N, C-alpha and C positions, 0 to 999 in steps of 0.2 A: 504494500500500500504506500503510495507516494505521500510526500509531505502535505500537498495541497488537495489530496483526495477528500471527498465528502465524508464526514464522520457523523455518527448518530449517538445520542446519549443512550447508554445502556440501562438507564433508570426510567426515563420518561419516553424515550423513543424519538424525541425531536431532533431535527438536524442541528448540528453544532456549527455556529458561525466561525469565521476566520478569527483566530486567536482566542476563541471561546472555550477551547477544550481544557478540561481538568483531568489529568491522567489518574486512573485507579490502578490497583495491582493487576487486575484482569479485565480492564475495560476503560471506557471513556465516560466522562460526566460533563454535562453542560453547566455553564456558569449560573443559570437560573436554579438548577437543583443544588449546586454547591452553595449558593447564597442561603439556602434553607437549613444547612447544617449548623450545629451549635457553634457559636462564636469562639468557644474555648477549645474546640476540637482542632488538633493540629497533625493528625496522622492520616490524612486523606490518601496520600500516595500509596501507603501500605495497606489500604482497605480494599476489600473485594466489593463487587457490585452488590452482592447479597447483604454485606455488612452496611453499606450505604443505604440500601433500601430499608433495612431494619432501623437505622438511625432516623431516617425521614418519617417512619411510622411513629417513632418515639417523639419526634419533634411535633408531629401533628397532634398527638395526645397531650403534649406539653402545652399547646395553645389553649386547650380547654382548661388547664390548671391556671394559666394566666388570666383567663376570663373570670375565674372565681377567686383570684388572689386579692386580698384586702390589706392594703398597706397600713400598718399600725405604728411603725417606726422607720425613720429614714436617716442615712448617714452619707456624707459626701457632697460634692458639688455637681459637676456635669455627670460623671459616672457615679451611680448611687447604689449603696447596699440597702435593700428594702426588706423589711421583716413583716410577716403575717404571724403575729404572736399567738393569735387564737387557734390557728391550724398548725403551728410549729413548722412554718415554711419560710424560706428566704430566697432572694434572687439578687443578682447584680445587673442593673439596667444601665445601658449606655445612652439611652434617649428617654424622652418623656412619653413616647408613644409605645406603650407596652404591647399592644395587640399587633402593631406593625413589626416590632423588634422580636417578639416572642422569646424573651430571655428565659434561660433554663430555670425552672422552679425546683428547688431542692428541699429536702427535709433537714431539720436540725440534726438528726441522728447521722447524717452523711458527712458532717464536718469532723475532720480529724486534726485540724490545727489552724492557727491564725497568727500571722506575723506582720509587723510594720517595718519597712525598710526606708531609711531616709538617705537620699542621694544628695551629696553636697558638691558643688563646683565653686571655686573661687577664682575670679579673674582680676588681674591687676589693671588699674586704670593708668594710662601713660600720658605724658605731656609731650608736645612736639616743639622742638627748638627751631630757630630761624632757618637752619640748614636742612630741616626736614627730619632730623634724627629724633627718635622717640626715646625718652628717658623716664625713669621713675620719679614720682613726686617724693618729697622728703618732708614728713614720713610717707611711706607708700600708701596708696589708696586702693581699696579693693571693693568689688561687688560680689556678693554671695548669691548663688542660685540653688534652690532646693526643690526636690520632687519627693512626694510622700506616697509610697507604694504599698498597698495592702496585698497580701497573698493569703488566700483561704484555701487550705488543703482539704480535699474532699474525697469521699469514696463514691465514685461515679463510673458507669461503664464507658463513657466517652472522653473523660478528661480527669486529671488528677488535682488540678489547682486552678484558681481564678485570680489573675493579677489585674489590679486597677489602681489608678492614681486618685488620691483624695482631692488633689488640686487640679484645676482645669488647665493650668499652664504653669510653667516654672515660677516659683515664688522668688522674686528678686528683692534683695535687701542690701542697703548701703547706708552709712551714716551721713549726716549733713556735714560735709567737710568744711563748711564755712564756720562751724563751731568746733574749734580745736579740741576743747575738753570733751565734748560729746563724741567726737571722732575717736579719740584715744580710748574711751571707756566703752565703745560700742561692742556689743556681743550679739551677733545675729540670732543665736539660739535662745536669747531672752526676749526677743521681740514678740509683740502680741500676735502677729500673723503666723509666725513660726509655732508658737505655743498653741495656737488654735488648732492647727493640723495635728500636732502631737496629741493633744487632748482627744481629738476626733478618733485618731487611730487607737488610742488606749481605750476609748469607750467601746469601739468595735471588738477589740480583743477581750475586754471584760465581759461584753455581752455574750460572745461565743464561749468563753470560759464558763460562765454561769450556765449556759445552755448545755454544754458537755457534762457539767457536774450534775445537772438535773437529769440528763439522760442516763448517766451511770447509776444514779440513785434509784431511778425508776426501774432499770433493769435488775438491780440488786434486790429491790423490794419484790419484784415479780418472781424472782427466783428463790427468794427466801422461804424456808419451810413454814407452813402455817401452824400457829399455836393456838390452842383453845383458850378462851378467856371467859370470864363471867360478866354478863351484861348487867350494868348497874340499873338499867331501866326495868327489865323483866325478870332478872335473876337467873336466866338460863345460861348454861354453859354452851358457848357457841364458837364456831369457826367463822371469823369475820369474812364477809364477802369481798368482791373485788373493790368495792367502795369503802371498805373498812367498817361496815355496818353489821349489826346483829342479824343473823339469818332468820330469826323468829319475829322480832318486832321492828327491825329496820333502824334502830337507834345507833348512831355512831359509837363505836367502842374502840378502846386502845388495843393495839396488837401486842 
């Protein structure tokens, strides 16, 4: 088959336009079908046609979850971590149009870790002499740029982690060099904008830490052997039900 021979998508059957082919392990994929795959999925070339079809089925079912997703908490700027605390679900959305984007909806129990990485770049500001040569100021002047990246590790069939920036663009910080004292004492890591993103990242980590703790406690409680107790309301010796209530009168009892 020649380079410019007509190709057809092995998933939807449509003809693939010039430069529109996305190679699979055992076939071809059109860019329209590729656009429906999970944003976090990065192993397309090593995937078979059947595996891609299975993922597109999952993505179709995921859209139904998006329709029923109710945001109760939100973190971030442009890209946002959204929680549905009532259902124990979360998602990371890159746009405000959830139905168009179809972001992956995950359960709290799928989270295995959460980290905040802070990337710092420092650039020196130079001054130009009459001959065009650039030299340092005395004392040197700097501009700091920061990016705050969250990584959520997950147990998911199509991806292992979700990376996203809390800030919508690099945070740029520099002192007012017209004020010599302020410039000398300037610490970019103590600036309100910097601390705001650190706080946001720590809140996300704390939220997922609490979620994982609750999940582990729930699993431990479910697996714990039941012990008979005496109901203080009716006096019966009872094995508490799944809700921790007396099996005879329905009154909550201690396990």
